N, C-alpha and C positions, 0 to 999 in steps of 0.2 A: 504493500499499500504506499503510496506518495501521498504527501500532505502540501498543498501547494496554497499560498497565498498571493493575491494579485493586488496590486495597486489600479487604480481606475483611469484617470487622466493621462494620456500619452500611453499606456499599455493596453486597455480594453477598448479604450475612447478615443477616437480620432478629434481631438479637441484643442491641439495647439492653436490654431487660427481663431476659435471661438473664445479662447483664453485669453489671447491677446487683445482681442477686439473690446471684449467685455471689460478688461482691466483699463484698456484705454480710455473708454467710454467714462468710466468710475473715477479714473484718477486725472481725467483732462490731459493726458500726455499723449504724445504721437504713438503710432503703431510701433516704430521703430525703437523709441525711447522705453515704451513699455516690454518688448522683447528683450532688449539689452538688460534691463533691470531684473527681468525673471530669470534669464539664463545665467546671468552673472553675479546675482545677489539673493533674489527670493528663493531660487532652487538649489542654493549651494549649502548653506548652512542650516541644520535641523532647527526647527522653530518651536514645535509643540512638544517638547520632551517631557519625560515622565515626572520630572521633578519641578516642572514649572507650575505653580498653582496660581489659576485665574480667580479675580472677584467676580460676583453674581453679573456687575455692570459689563466687565470686560467680556464675560462669556455671552451675555446677551448682543453686545456688538458685534462680535466674532460671528456669532449665528446669524444676525440681521445680513452682515457683509456677504457671508457666503450664499444666503438665498438670493440677495440681489445679483450676485455675480452669476448664479447657474440659472435665473430667469434670463438673464442677457446671454448667456452662453447657447441657451436652448434657442434664442431668435437668430443665432449665428450658426445655425446647423452643427451643433454637437451631435455628433454620431459614433457607433461603435466601428471598430476593425473588424467587419463583418469576416472576412477571410481567417482573421486570426480567431474568432469565435468558433468558425468551422472546424479549426484544426484541435481546438479544445474539445469540441464535442466527441473527437475520435479516441480521447484520452480514457484509459480504463484503469481500474483499482487506484483510484485517486479519490481524495476528499479536498474540495476545493472551498475558498473563501475570498471575499473581498474586503480589504481595509484601506480606507481612503479618507482624504481630508474634504472631499466632494459633500455637497448639501443631500442630506439623506434621501428625501423625497426624489431627487433627480436620479441619485445612486439606485434606488429602488426600482424605479421605472426602467432605466437600461438593462440592470441586470435580469429584470424579470424579461426583458426583450431578447436577450441573449438566449433564453432558453437553457441555460446551464444550470446544473443542481449545486449552487452554492449553499453551503451550510450556514454560513454566516455573511451578511453584508452589512459592514459597520462604517457609516460615513462620520461627517464632522461633528464632534461634540455629543455631550457636555465634556466628556473626557478625550481631549484632544490627542493625546499620546499615541502613537501607532505601536509603541512597544506595550503599552497596557492593553490595547486591544487585541494583539497576537497572543499576549499571556492569557488573556479570557479564552481565546479559540484554542490555543493549546490545551488549556485546561478542560474544554468541553471534548475534544478529541483523544483527550488522555495520552499524549505525547508530551516531549520535551520541545523547547523552543529549538533547540539543535537538530531537532528531527524535519523542521519544516524549510520548504523552498519558499523564496520571496522573488516575485516577478515583478521588475519595476522600470522606470525610465528616467530618473533623475538622481544627479549626485548626491542631493539631499538626503534622498531615500536611502541610498547605499550606505553613506558615511553613518546615518541614524542606525541601520540595521546591523551593521558589523558590530555594534557594541553588544547585541544580545543574540544574534542569531549564528549559525555556522556560516562564515564567510564565503566558503565554498558552494554555499545552496542560495547564495543571491544570484540572480539572473538578470541581466539587463537587455532592455529592447531598444534596437536601433533606431526604429520607426518612431520612438517616443519624442519628448520635449528636447533632452539633451543630446540624442543622436549616438550614434557608435564611437566618433573620434572622441566626444568628450567623456563617455563612459569609460573610456580607456585609461582615464586619469583615477578610475577607483576600482576598476575591476579588470582581470585578465580577460584577454581576446576569447578566451575558450568558453567564458560566460556571459557572451553577448550574442543575442539572437539578431541576426541580419534579416532572417525570411520568416514568414510566420510558421512554416513547418519546421524550422529549427527546434522548436519546442520538443519534437519527438526525439532529438538527440539527449534530452534528460528523462523523457518519460516515455 
């Protein structure tokens, strides 16, 4: 049995353009300025770590931001990587889950649309830490965190996950936000998927 947790944006969802456009509208910055900020700052250093405690006001503000962001993203054609979803349907003897900072209603909608049998679909808040969410899933699956594979697309996710997962089980998606060349900064080339069918090299 393989145990796999997926990120959503840039991994299961083809959402880079929609994300940049949404953030550009919300911050009143240009598309290029927004893309540069995301690729070189926002998606580099872990933000929602397990030890970070938020006040209720901070939590409410973050949740409202996520809601507004995903309402805009859906207007800009947020969609699934359908070919990758098709490859995931071929996997056998696996338990799969999704852990993301995406807005929960949007996450639920697209994960249902995928037709995949996720045991858990956990989005943004009120506990924002991906580590805490993965610990919850590992407990439900009755496995150790080191038994879990994590499939993602950003440097930030890889840096954070290396602190509590088996680094050899972190898999990068070259079709995502940071792309294959940037992921080489934090992952060996053998752990980066360049084509959707490459997932079968691991499972």
